[in-house]
N, C-alpha and C positions, 0 to 999 in steps of 0.2 A: 718181379711188379707191378699191384695194382693199386688205383689211385683217383685221385678226379685233379681235371688240369691243374698243374698252381702247387701241385701237390708234395713236388721236389721229388721223381721217381724219378728222371733223367739225372738229375745231380749228382742221387744217394747212389745209382749204380757207376757216376763218373768217381766217386767216395772209395766202392770198393772197389773196382777197375784200378784207381788207384791214376788214372787220365782221364785227358777230357774226349770220350769215346761215344757217350751220349751225348744228343744235341738238349741241349735245358737252358731255360730263360724261367726269371722271376713276374714273365708275363703273365694273365689271365687268357687269352692267349692259349691255344694248345701247341707246343712243338710238335710231340711225337705224334706223328697222322699214323706211322704203320709201326708194328713190331720191329722192334732187335734187336739180337743177338751181341753176348759179350760172353768169353770166358775168358776167365783167369786158371794159372795153379793154383797152391795154398795150401802148405803142411802133406805134399805130396798129393794132393787131391788135384781134381780139377773140376771146375767148379762154373755152369754155366749159368748167366744173367742174363734174363726177358723182361727187359722195357716196355710194357703197354703203353694203345694211346690211353683217353685221358676218360678217366670211366661215362661213360655215357657222354660221350666230347660234345663243344657245344659247335660242329662241324659236321658231323658223323651222324648217317642215317642210322639205325635201328637192323639193318641189311648187312649195312658195311659195318657198324661195331660186329654182327655177327659173324662175320666173312673173317675178321679179326681172333676170336676167339677161336674158332677151327686152328687157325695160323698158330698162334698163342701154344693153344695146347697142344696142339699137332709137335712142336720144339723140344716140348719139354713130357712126353709118352717114354712108358708109362705112364707120368704125375710123377710135377714136381713134388721134391723134400721142401719144402716155402713158400710160404705164398705170404709178400708184405705187401701189406697195406698202407698205403702213406697217407701220412698226415699232418696238413700245413699247422705248427700252435697259429693258432690264435684266426684260422678262414676257415673253420671247417662250421655247418651248419645241419641242425635235422635233416637235410634230404641231399645231404651229401651221405651221411652215414644210412640214410635209407636206401639210398644207390649203393653203395655196399652190400646191402644186406640179399638186393633183388638181382645183384651179377653175381655171390657165392649162392646164391639160389638156382640160379641162371646153368650154373654151372659144374649143379648137382653134388650127389651124398655131403660127408659131414664136409668141407675144407676148412670148418674152423680149428678143428682142432690140426691146422698144414699153416694156420695164420699165427702172422704176429704184428701189432700197428707199432710202425716207424712214423716217429712223430716229427716232425726236420722243425727246426729255426731252432734251434734251442739255445743261440745264437743268442737267440730274441734274450727269452728268458734271461738268460744273464744281464741283456745290456738293462735289464726293468729292475736284475735285480731280485727278480724272480727264483723258483728251487720247480725239482721237480716237482716236487709233493705238493706245493702251494699249487700249478698246472689241475692235478689227479683233484686235487679233494674240491675247486673249483668246476669241473668235466661235467656239462649237460647230463642229464641223466641217459639220453640217446646214447649220449658215447659210453657210458655205463652198462648199459645193457645191451650192448654190441661191446666192447672189452670182457666182461663177462661170460659171452659165450666161446671168445678167446681164449679164457682162463688169464685175462687178466695177463698176457706177456706186451710189456713195451719195452724200444727200445729208441732211446731222442737220441735226437743227431742233427752237428756241424757241419754243415754240406758247405762254408761257409773258412774252416778248418787249414789253414796253414800245414800238420800232420795231419794227412789225408788215412796216414797207415794206422798213425792210433785208434779214427773214427771208425777204418774198416775192421781190426780191435778187437773196437769192444763191441763191434756189429756180430761179427763171427765166433764172438765166445757166446753174444746172447743166443742163435740160430744155432751154435752146439747144442747149447746148454735144454733147448726144445730139441734135435734131432735126436739126445740119448735121451731126453720122454717119451720122444715115439717107435722104440728103439731102434733107428736109420728107419723107419720104415716110411711109405711116400703115400701120398694124396692122389688117389683113384675114384670114378664113379661113371655110370653109363656111356658115358660119353668119348671118358677118355679109354674103354676102350671097346667102344667103337673104330675112334681115333687109329689104337693103337693093332684094331685086328684089318685095317682098313689100308694103315702106312703100311704094316708086316705085308701083304697079299701086295703091296705099288715098291717094295723091296725084293719080291721073291721073283715078282718076273721079270724085275730086272738082272736080273741074277742071271734068272736060265734065257734073257735072249744073248748077253755083256761078259765069257766069263772069265771077259780078260781083266778083272778090275774084282780088287777086292768090297766086303758087302761093308767094311768101315765106310770105302771111298766111292761105293754107292748110297749110304746113309747121309755120307757128308753133302752129295754132291740133290742130293731129291730134301734135306732139309736146308742147302738154299733157294733152291727153286722157289718151297717154301714159302721163306720171307722176302722173295722179293716175287711174288703173287702170280708162279708163271704155273704153269696146268693141273701139274699135284697136286696144287691147294683146291683147284673147285672140283678134283677129284674126289677130295676128301670133304669136303660140300656137300658132297651132293651126298653120297654118304653118310653122313653123321650130321642129320637133324638137330635144330636149336629148341630144343622144345619149355618154353614161357607157363 
């Protein structure tokens, strides 16, 4: 999940998890300073959700942002099946859309094919007796240009709904449709290839040193170290530079 501070990433993550797992706030100040992982099982599938810091967060330096990109991308190697770009209805600007474009260009490849726009705050539309169609008809040219790159895939979400399961079912339905369109392939890029190779090398070295634990246990341990910003993350950061 990517997006600007206040876009509803953490709240949507909690809706998908069916519990309060990610720290969420309606404040314009970023709550998610560090990437965090959530996992759920749905229809015999294990789904990993990564809540990222606010896109070009108001308190993060460029170097800190790059480190977070490496961290979050490592947690989904060899690549994510879905990139969810969160926009709060009524709160996005031309600069927000440009920031999203810049972010997607940083990670490289063609991420738009795997990106779906998640519009949070559907309850605000309903309160003002507006429809989804009303919103889309009045969207800015910057939004429409960005949406076209994403094949105009949208999800409207109400994270205040008391029926979070219903909300998640609708989100999953839209995600599954996109997965089918992409033949369940995942997004990758030069950066992800570098990270996959570097992470694989660390796993192999650990396996040679300690033969008492399984590969799955090694991966889980290293992922936790990356999430907690341990030495594994900084090794990967050195091996996979981000170009702008």
